[in-house]
Structures are given as structure tokens and as C-alpha cells.
C-alpha positions, 0 to 999 in steps of 0.5 A: 827956769832958764835951763828948762826954757833952753831945753824946751827950745832945743826940743822944739827945734828938733820937732820933739816934746818934753814929756817928763823928768828923770831923777834919782833918790840916793839911799832912798826909795823911788817914791816922790818926796814932798819936795818933788810934789811941790816942784812938779809940773802938771801933765809930766811923767816923773821917773825916779830911780832908787840908788842904794850904796851907789847901785840903782835898785828900783825905778818907778814912774809917777804922774802928779794928780790934777789937784796936785795933792799926790802922785799916782804910779804909772806904767812905763812901756818902752817899745 
């Protein structure tokens, strides 16, 4: 929590907003785990990269449903 508050303060100081979180799943698919769901923040986008034997093989984007029961896949567009 303290690290997160520090990051939010740094973003605010630059006029930015934190909108999501990135992490990897070593030797696992790029699908949210139960741990991910239990610790997810509402309204955030979660980018998960699957890393198999040291190589990134897949990346997916997810958003927690309003009832916090599951994640829904999102489309990531970089412009």
C-alpha cells in the first residue's frame, strides 16, 4: 500500500493517472489467477504476460467485473 501511494503521488505530480497494472505469469498462461482477482482494484486494467521458459509468449488485458466475481478480457490499442 505505501508503494502504491507513492506511485500515485508521483503520477499526480506529473499530471498523470494510474489506470492499470502489469505483471507476468512465469510458466503459466496470461489468465488472471484467484490471487489476482482477490487483490485486484476496481476500474483498473490488468496486463498479464505469459512467460514460458524465460520467453514472453502471450500478453492479455483484463478488467475486473463490477461484482468482483471474475475478469473480462479487454482489447488493448496503442496509438
